[in-house]
N, C-alpha and C positions, 0 to 999 in steps of 0.2 A: 347603559348600556352595559357590561361589563366583557373585557375583551377575554379572549382565550389565553392559558397562560402559553407562553412560550417554549417550543419543543425543545428538550434537553438535547444538547448535542452531544457525541459521542465519536471519537476518533479510536478506531481498534487499528493497529498495527500487528499484524499477526505475522508469528516468525518462530522456527526453531533452532535450534544446532545440526541436526540431522541432514542437511541437506546434500541431495545425489551429486550436486555436480561439486559444492565447493562447501564441504561439510565446516563447521565453526564457521563461516564469515560474519554472522550476525557481528560476535565479540572479534573479528579484525580492528587491525588498528588502523583512525582513518582521525587526525590532524591529534593526533593525543589522546582521543575516548575511545571507545568500543565506535562498533560505527551503529549499532543499533543504537546506542546514544546519540551519539551524533544528528541520526537521524530524530528522535524526538525532540529533540533543543531546539531544532529546525520546524517543528510541525506544529508545538507549544507556540509558536507565532503567530497560530492562524487565530483571528481575534473571533470567528465565530462559536470554536469549539469551546466547549462549556468543559470537557471532561478528556482526557487522552487516559488508555490503556495499554499496554503490550498482553495482547493472549498467546503465551506458547500450552507447550503439553506438560503431563506430568510425567509422563516418560524420564529415567535418571540420563539422559544425554540433555535433559534440560535445565541440570538444576544449577548447571554453573552459568546459563543465562540469567535464570532466576535470581541468583543470588548477586549477579550484576545490576541487575535492574533494582534492584533493594538499597544497594551499597549506593548509588546515584537519588534514589529516593522516587523511583518512580513504579506507579502502578501496574501489576503482572496479575494476570488470572491463567490458571492453568487447568487442561482439561483435555480431552482424546486426542490423542498424535496422528490417528490415520483420518476420523471422521471430525475435518476441519468447519464443518457447517454447522455440527453439534457445539464444539469449542467457542466459535465465535457466537454461534445466537446465546447459547450461556453466561459466554461473558457480557454480553448488550443486556440481558434479562439483569447481573447483577447488577450491572450499570445505571440501570434503571434509563435506557434509553429510548429516544422518542425516535430522532434523527441519527441516523448512523453515517458514517465514512471509513470506508476500507479502504486502506493501508495495507501494507506487504515489507517484511523488513530488509529486502534487497532494494532499496529505495533511497537510498542516505541522502540524495539531492531532492527530495521532495518540495516544493514550494508551496510554501504557509498562502498564499493569494489565490491557486486553483485549488487549496483546499475549501478557502471562502468564497471564489464562483461554485462550489460542486455545491453547497450548503446552501448558497443564496439560489441557486436556480431548483433544488428542490424543494424551498421554502415556498417560491414562486407559483407552486401548483401546478396541477394537470400532470403528475406523473409520478411514480412509486419508484422509480429509482432512474438516476442522471447522472451520466458519463462522460469521462471523456475517453474511453477507448475502443471505439467501436461507429466508426472506424479510428483510427488514431492519428491524431495530429499534432501533438506534444512530442518529444523524445521517449522512448522508450528508459524511466527509472521516474518519468511524471504521469501516471496513472491516478486518476483518482475516481473511486465511487460511493455515492452515498444515495441511500435506498432511507425509507421508513421501515419501524422499527414489526410494522402490519407486514411488511412487505417478507421481510426475512423470517417470522413466526411461517407464514406461508411456506417458502420456500424450505424450513425446518422440516417441515410437516408431512411436506409432497415431493419433495425430490428424492429421487428413488436412484440416478445413474451415480458411478463409480467417482466421475469427474463433475458432478456435480456436486457430491460432496467431500470432494477435495479441493476444488476451488472456488466453494460457499457463494458464486453469484452468477452460474451462467443459468440454472433454474427460471432469475429474474430475470436475469438480461435479455433470453431468450421470449419472454413473455409468457413464459407456464403459469395455470391456472388466469389467465387475462391480464398479470400485472403487465402495468405499463412504462415503456423503455424511451429516454430521451438521452440522446447525446448531441454535447457541444464541441464546439473545433474550434481551435486556434486560427491565428488569423495570416498565418504561412501553416502549411507542412513539415515539419521538423521532425515528423518521425521516423527518419531514416539516422537519426542521430541515438547514440547508447548511452545514456546517465544509466542504468541498473549495475547489480554486480551480483549475477551467478555465475561468470566463472573467476577463478585467480587471475587472468590478465584482464577483466572488467576492475578489477579494485586500484590497479598501476593507472590507469584512463581517469577513474576517478579521483583518487589521489593529488592528481598531475589538476587536473579541475580546480581542486579545494586550493590546492598549493597557489594555483595563478590569481581566484581571486578573493582568497585570506588577506592575501598582500595589497590589494587593490580598494579592499574596502575596511581591514582595519579590526574584522571580527569574524571569528572562524564562521560560525553560523547566519551572519549580517549580510547575507549574499543573495541576490533571487536569482530567476532562469536569466535573465538578459544581460546578468553579470557572466555565465557562463558562458553563455554567447560570444560577448565580447572576446572571453578569453580564447574560445576556438576560432576564432576571426584573427587573432594576432597569432596565431600558431604554436602557440608556446608549451602545447600539452602531449601526452605519452600517445600515441595512435588507438582509437578502440577495435576492442576486441570484432569479430565478424560472427554473430549467433546471428540467430532466428530469433525474434521477437516471441515470449508467451512457448518458450519452448517445451516446458513441464505441462502445459494445458495440451499443447498439441500432443505431447507422448501420452498422454491420459487417452484422450480420442482417440489414437489410435489403437489402442489397447484395447478400447470398446468395440471398437472395429472387428478386430479380430475374431474369428471361430473360435467355438469353443472347441478343448480339444476332444 
């Protein structure tokens, strides 16, 4: 009996230069690399990912991002600035994805092991979407969402709310159209740790973590989340900023809840 072909697994990092809280952050320097390139190099270590690309917009504000990616040999897809679900889906279609990993460009410390974990959970079956975000138990900045292309296409066709179009996965995660979602958790709740870059002060904390780990393991992107935790325990890093998790999504939901003028 012949086996079904293995799914084509594509990791897509969505990124743009026009962040409202920290414009241009994806090109900020991190250990001598643009932050987005630093993140890509870390995600490329995932053994289960067959293809990786960055999805940005056609807006002129993202020309510098696209040029930087090209200079580093990183595939880039460009689509809608505001309808991120359309941009993301179009990128996945072009890549011929069967299973998709969604990552965001403000998470430079992404751990390849968690990307592989998510793809393994999805391949195990029983769900259209698997993630470690609802509820979160990993540090903010290690969010991984994996889903089937069929689920993404369903969301693209049926999602209507602005928050669903801007943030890509809420329609899937919340079980729209009968889609099945499953969450996995870490061994300990580390969700209060902040390893994402939404604000300028976040970058200083992440830089200090990278500096502490790079010296310990000898390679800028060779460390994992356990090395980062050891760096925190040694107390040789800049303090984290005090910001809420998923501020952007919370703002989108609040905007939808306001009565129309």
